[in-house]
N, C-alpha and C positions, 0 to 999 in steps of 0.2 A: 525616204521622204521625211522631213521634219514634221513633228506633230502640228506645229502651228501653220504649216503650209499644206497639210493634208486636208483636202476638201471634205473627207468623211469624219474628221476629228470633231469632237463635241463643240469646239470653239467655232466651228463653221456650220455644222449640219443643222442646228436648231433654227437658224435664220432661213434655211432653205426648205424647211418642212411646211406642209400645207394642211390645214384642217378644213374639210369640206364635206357636205352631204353628197353621197353618190348613190347610184342605182345598181341593184343586183341584176346581172344579166344572165347568170347561169349558176346552177347548183346541181351537184351529183354526189351520190354515195360511192366511195371508193372501197370501203371495207366495213367491218362491223363497227358501228358508231363512229365512223370516220368519213368526213365529207370534204368536198372541194366547193368553194364559193368564189365566183368571179364578179368583180365590180368594175363598172366603167369609171375610170378616173385618169384620163390622159395626162393631166398635169403632174400627178404623183408617179404614174407608170414611167414617164420619160426620165425621171430623176433617180428612181430607186436602183440599187445595185445588190448583187448577191450577198446575203448575210444581214442586210438591213431588215427592218420590220416596220409595221404600221400598227397603230392603236385603233381598235375597232369598238364601237358602241352603237346602240340603237337610239336614234333620235326620238323614238316614240315612247321610250320608257326611261325612268330614272332608277330602275332596279334591274341590274346594278347601275349605280351612278357613274362609276368610272369604267373606262374601256379596258380592253385586254390586248396584250401584245401578241401579234401573229407574224411569223417570218414570211417574207415573200417567197412563194413557191415558184411562180413563173409570171412572166409578163406576156400578155396576148397582144398581137399586132393587128392593126386594121388592114384594109385592102391595099393601102399604100405602103405597108411595111413599117408603119409608125406605131410606137407604144400606145395602146388604147386602154387596156384593162389589166388588173392585178388579180392573180389567183392566190388564195390562201387555202391551206389544208389543215384540218384540225380533228382531234378526237374529242367526243362529247364528254366533258368532265364537270361542268358547272353551268351557271345561269346563262352566261353569254354564249357558250358553245351550244347549249340546248336551243337558245333563240336562233342562232345562225343555222342550225340544222333544219329549222323549219321555215327559213325564208324562201320567197318565191321571186322569180324575175319581175322587176319593176318596183320591188319594195326598196325603201331607203335604208342606208346605213351611214354612219358618220366615220370617216377615216381621217387619221392624222399621221402624216409621214412625208417622205421617208425619214426614219429615225435610226439611231445607232450607228456604230462603226462596223461595217461589214468586212468581208474577206478582201484583203489587199492582193494585188496581182504579184505573184512570185514566180521566178523561173523554176520549172519543174518538168520532168519527163513523164512521170506516172503519178496522177492524182488518185489517191486512195481515200474514199469517203466511207466513214463508219457511222452508222445510224442505229439507234435503239428506240423502240416505241414509235413515236411520231417525229423522231429526230431526222428523218430524211428530208423534211420540208425545206431547209435552206439550200439543198444540194442540187436540185434539178437545174436551176438557173446557173449555178456555178459550173456545173458540168457543161452546159451549153456554151458558156463563155470560153472555157478552156478548150473545147472541141472546135471552136471557131464557128459555131452555128448561129450565135446571136450575140449582140452587144447590149450592154445595159448602162444606164446613166447618161446624163447629158454632158459629162466631162470625159475627156479621153482616158481610157484605162489600157495600159500597155500589157495586155495579157497575151503571152506567146502561145500560139496554137500547139496543142500536143495530140498525140495519137492514142494515148493509153489512159483510160479512166476506169476505175473499178468501184463498185459499191458493195460493202459488207453491211448487211441489214438484218438486225435481230428483232424479234417480236415474241410476245408470249405464246401466240398460236397462229396458225395459217390464216384464220379469218380476220386477223388484225393487220396483215400486210397490206399496205396502201401505196399505190403509185408505182408498183414494180414495172408494169407495162410501159409507163412513161420513160423510165430509165432504159429499159431494154430497147425501146424504139429508137434510142440514140446510139444503139450499138454497144451499150455499156454492160459488161458482165455483172450480174447481180448474184452475190454469194449470200444465201439466206440461212439464218439459224432461227430455231424456235425453241422456247423453253420446254414445250411438251412433245417435240418431235413430229408435229403434224406437217411440217414442210422443211425441206432443206436439212441442214446439220442439226442434230439434237444436242444442244448445248449453248455455250456462250459465243457471242459474236467475236470475241477476241481469238477464238480458236481458228475461225476462217480468216481473220485478219493476219494471223501469224503465217498461215499457209500462203496467202497472197504475197506477203512480204518475202517469204522464203523463195518464191518462184520468180520474182522479178529481179532484173539486174539493172534497172533504170533508176534514175534519181527520183526519189519518192517524196511527196508531200502528203501528210495525213491530215484530214479534216474530220472533226468528230462532233456529233450532237446527239443528245439523248439523256437518259437517267444519269444522275451524278455518279453512282458507283461504276457504271459502265465507262463514263468519260475518264474517271480516275484510273481505271484499269488500262484503258487505251493510252492515256498520257504516260503512265509508268512504262508501258511496253515501248512506246516511241522513244522515251528518254533513254531507256536501257539500250536501244539499238542506235542511238545517236541520230534519230530522224526528226526533222521538223514536224510539229503537230500543232494544229490550231483547233481550239475547242470553242463551240458556240453554246454559251451557257443558256439554260432554260429557267433562270431565276425569275420567279413571279414579279411582275412590275405593276405599280399602281398608276404612276403618272407618265412614265416613258421619257421624261426630260430631265431627270436628276434632281427634282425638287424634294421628293418625299423620302429619299434614302431607304426605301423598302427593299431594294434589290441589290444590296451590297454583297460583294464577294471578297474573300481574303486574297490579296494579290501581293506577290513578292516585289520589293523595290530593288533598285540597282545596288544599294548598300547591303543587301542581304536581309534586311528587316522586311516586315510586311505591313500593309495598311488595308483598310476597306476601300474598295473602289465600286462605283455604281455601274452595274451591268448595263444599264440603258444608255449611258453616255460614254463610258470608257470601253464598253463592249457593244454587243454581246460576244464578239469574237476576241479571244485572248490566245497568246501562245501557251501551250500546255505547261511549260516550266514556270510560268508566272503564277499559276494558281496554287494556293495552299489548300489542299483538299482536307 
C-alpha cells in the first residue's frame, strides 16, 4: 500500500485523532508496580488498531503539563460487541504513571488518539512476538487480530487468520511479568526468561527466541518491543536469519504528533544514507533493517 493511501500514515491519521476527557472504569495491578487502566472512550476505541498509541494526561493537574504515550493493550467491547473502552498497561516510572496507578473508577483522564502508525497486516504463518520489560503491551491486540478473535479499527484490515502465535517474554524478575495469563488464555505459548532466574529460562530473551525459530517450519514474522539493546539484538538475529522483523520503538514522546521532534530515531533511507525520523508519526513501528542502532 502506498504511503499516501495508507490510512495509518501520518498524512492521514492526525486528522482522525480525537482529544477528549474520558472516565476511568477499571484499574487493576498486574505485577510489581505494573497496572492496567481501562477508560470508556468508544469514539477512540472504534478507530484504534494494534501498534497505535494514545497520549494520556490528567485534566486536574498541570504537573506534568504534557501527556505521555501509551500503547493500546486491548479494546473492551460492550454487550453488543462494539468497541467501548481502551486498556493501557504501564510500569510506574514517573509522575504520570504514578498518577495513573492511583486512579479510581469514575475519575477523569484526557486521551488523545489514536496516534502513530501501527502494525500493518502481513501474510504470515507463525507470528513470533518478542517482548522485554513492559514491551508486551502492543501485542495482545495484535495476537487477537491474527488469531481471528477480534477486529480493530473502523476501516477494513485484511489480516489472514493464522493458527500459530508465540510470545517470548523477558523481564528482570518473576514479579515483573505482567499479563502472561491474558496471552495464555488465547492459547498462546509464552516462553519466559528472567535476568535473575526466578521464572522460566535464566538468561536473555534471544535465547528462547532462537529456540522457537529453530523449532518452527512455518513462515515467520517477528514483532519486537522493549529496551533498545534487546530490540537491537532481536533485529540482528532476524536479519541474520533473513526473517522479517518489525520493531515498535519506545522512544519518549512529548507531543505525539511530530511537532516537537523530541522522539527522533535514526532510520535508513532507500539510497543507503540515514536521516532522523519522528517515532510518533513515522512509527512507532518500523522494519528492523530500517533502524540505525
